[in-house]
C-alpha positions in Angstrom: -12.7 115.7 -10.2 -10.7 115.0 -7.0 -8.1 117.4 -5.8 -5.1 115.3 -5.1 -1.9 116.6 -3.5 1.5 115.0 -3.1 3.2 115.7 0.2 6.9 114.8 -0.4 9.6 114.5 2.2 12.1 112.2 3.8 9.8 111.5 6.9 12.8 110.0 8.7 10.9 109.8 11.0 7.5 111.4 10.5 6.8 114.0 13.2 3.8 115.6 14.7 4.6 118.6 12.6 4.2 116.5 9.5 0.9 115.0 10.9 -0.4 118.6 11.5 0.3 119.5 7.8 -1.4 116.3 6.6 -4.5 116.9 8.7 -4.8 120.5 7.7 -4.1 119.6 4.1 -7.1 117.2 4.2 -9.3 120.3 4.7 -8.1 121.5 1.3 -7.5 118.4 -0.7 -9.7 115.3 -1.4 -6.7 113.1 -1.2 -3.0 113.4 -0.1 -0.3 111.1 -1.2 2.5 111.0 1.4 5.6 110.5 -0.9 8.8 109.4 0.7 11.7 110.6 -1.4 14.7 108.4 -1.7 17.8 110.6 -1.6 21.1 108.6 -2.0 23.1 111.6 -0.7 21.3 111.5 2.7 22.0 109.0 5.4 18.7 107.7 6.7 17.9 106.3 10.1 15.0 104.2 8.8 14.8 102.5 5.4 12.3 103.7 2.9 10.4 100.5 3.5 10.4 101.0 7.3 9.1 104.6 6.8 6.3 103.4 4.5 5.2 100.8 7.0 5.4 103.3 10.0 3.3 105.8 8.1 0.8 103.2 6.9 0.3 102.1 10.5 -0.1 105.7 11.6 -2.7 106.6 9.0 -4.7 103.4 9.2 -7.4 102.8 6.6 -8.1 106.4 5.7 -9.2 106.4 2.1 -8.1 110.0 1.7 -4.5 109.2 2.4 -2.0 107.1 0.5 1.7 106.4 1.1 4.3 105.9 -1.7 7.9 106.5 -2.5 9.9 107.9 -5.4 13.4 108.5 -6.5 14.4 111.0 -9.2 12.3 114.0 -10.1 9.3 114.8 -8.0 7.4 116.1 -11.1 7.8 112.7 -12.7 6.2 111.1 -9.6 3.3 113.6 -9.7 2.7 112.6 -13.3 2.9 108.9 -12.4 0.2 109.3 -9.7 -1.9 111.8 -11.8 -1.5 114.7 -9.4 -0.5 118.4 -10.1 -0.2 119.8 -6.6 2.7 119.6 -4.2 1.9 120.2 -0.6 4.7 121.6 1.6 5.0 122.9 5.2 7.0 126.0 6.1 8.6 126.7 9.5 10.9 129.7 9.0 12.2 132.1 6.4 15.1 129.7 5.7 12.5 127.1 4.8 10.7 129.6 2.5 13.8 130.4 0.6 14.7 126.8 -0.1 11.1 125.8 -0.8 10.5 128.7 -3.1 13.5 127.6 -5.2 12.1 124.0 -5.3 8.7 125.3 -6.3 10.2 127.4 -9.1 12.2 124.5 -10.6 9.3 122.1 -10.3 7.1 124.7 -12.1 9.8 125.1 -14.8 10.0 121.3 -15.2 6.2 120.9 -15.5 4.0 124.0 -16.0 1.0 122.1 -14.7 2.5 121.7 -11.2 1.4 124.0 -8.5 3.0 124.2 -5.0 0.8 124.9 -1.9 2.5 126.0 1.3 1.0 125.6 4.7 2.6 127.4 7.7 3.5 124.9 10.4 1.5 125.3 13.5 3.3 127.3 16.2 3.5 124.2 18.4 5.7 122.5 15.8 7.8 125.5 14.6 11.1 124.0 15.8 10.2 120.4 15.2 12.0 118.6 12.4 13.2 115.0 11.8 16.9 115.9 12.0 16.7 117.6 15.4 14.5 114.8 16.7 17.0 112.1 15.6 19.9 114.1 17.1 18.1 114.6 20.5 17.0 110.9 20.6 20.5 109.7 19.7 21.9 111.4 22.9 19.1 110.1 25.1 16.9 113.2 25.0 13.1 112.8 25.3 11.2 113.5 22.1 7.8 112.5 23.5 5.2 114.7 22.1 7.2 115.6 19.0 6.4 112.3 17.2 3.4 110.0 17.3 3.7 107.4 20.1 4.1 104.5 17.6 7.0 106.4 16.1 8.5 107.0 19.5 8.6 103.3 20.0 10.5 102.8 16.7 13.0 105.5 17.8 13.5 103.6 21.1 14.5 100.5 19.1 17.1 102.5 17.3 18.2 104.5 20.4 18.2 102.5 23.6 19.2 105.5 25.7 16.1 107.4 24.7 14.3 108.8 27.7 10.5 108.6 28.3 9.9 112.0 30.1 9.1 115.3 28.5 12.0 117.3 29.9 14.9 116.8 32.3 14.5 118.3 35.7 17.3 120.6 36.6 18.5 121.3 40.2 17.6 124.7 41.5 20.7 126.9 41.9 21.2 129.7 44.4 
């Protein structure tokens, strides 16, 4: 029996932190379904269809990875794709508190569902889609925080986006 996990998120856009969780998750699971959740209360930069396409381009033909989308309850999506494990990444204590609540309600909704948490690599501790979009919208460089293909998509949305890694500051006396 294959161990299948669903990695849900908005992935708006997918970051190198997400990619890190996916790659590390593949050491534990036989297959990971990257599930883009549609949340009508959130304002997205990229459409669900654009995010699916970007992630498919990123993962290529890897038979251990699949991309899908869902709206409504995550546990219903897990049943639809015949999975019982939710894969989640954690950055800080604030993430843990929120994710712990989600894990508990998902477990209450379906007793067969387990949630597995992976700590984000220290390199990606501060990296999240919201901060990346905000920095990019003001012209800040996000190179190295998102895959290069995603950086190109962000440039299309934010023409002021800079290429370099960091701004050089003038030395002060």
